[in-house]
N, C-alpha and C positions, 0 to 999 in steps of 0.2 A: 756439425753445428750449422746453423743457417743465419743468413742476414736478411733483413727486410728492407726493400728499397724505399719504403716511405721514411726510414730513418735516415735523415740527411746530416746527422751529427752523432756524437756518442750518446745522445739522449734518446731513450726508447720512445717510440710512438704507439707501441702495441701494449694495451692493457684491456681490462674487462674481458669480453668474449674473445677478443684476438689472443690474449695471453692463456686462455683456457685451451685453445687449439695449438698455439705456438707458446709453450712455456719458456719463460726467459731463463737463461742460465745464470743462476745467482750463486753467491759465495758469502760466507761470513768473515773470511780473512782474505788475504792477498791471493789472488788467482795463481795456480801453479802450472806452468808449461809442460805438456806432455811430449812424447817423442815427436820430433819434427816441427814443434811449435816455437817460435821465436819469442822468448820471455819478455824482450824489450817492447813487443807490440801488445802485451797484455795490460789491461787496466780495468777499473770498474767506474760505473756510474751509478748515481742513486736514483732508484725508481720513485715514482710518486708514492708508493706504499712504504718507503724507507728501506727496502731491501737493495743490496748491492748486486748490480747485474755485471757479468763479465763482459768486457769489450775487447776485441781483437782487431788490431789495425784500423781503429776508429769505428768499428761496427759492433753494436750491441749484439750478443748472441743468443740464439733461441734453439730449442729442440722442436720436434714435430710430434704431435699425438699419434699420427698415422704411421710412424715408424715403430716396428715392433721389436727390432733386434739392432744391435751395434752394427754400423755399416749401412743400414737402410737409408735410402734417400728418396722416400715417396713424396717428400715436399718439394722437391727440386722443380723450379719453374712455375709453381702454382701461383695463381693470381687470386689472393684472398685479402680481405680487410683493406682494400684500396691500393695494393701494389703487389709486386712478385717478390717471391721467396727464392733464395739461392744458397746452395752449399757453399762454404768457404773452402779454399785450398790452404796449404800450409803457410803460404805467404800472406794470408789474409785477404785474398781478392775472391770475388764470386767466380764460381764455375758456371760460365754462361752456357749451359747446354739446356736446350729446350725439351719439354716433355714430348714423348712420341705417342702417348696413349690418349 
């Protein structure tokens, strides 16, 4: 999962074309913590379209259309739609590793 540095709160700023490339992680119920995830850091925010987006450690979560398989991180460090995108670690902080390609 990715965070978008333009999001300065739990409210998402990625919609329209941005959400087409960086789909928000949404849920219909309460988000469930997977292995290594701290359930107390999970919450949701309501997007402008009314869907509930998953938030972890205060960051709205997104996937990336350029990732083809589980574990891919092709979006790491990309600067798109006005800010950079970073993978989150299990503590909910960005992994600050820049792209080398």
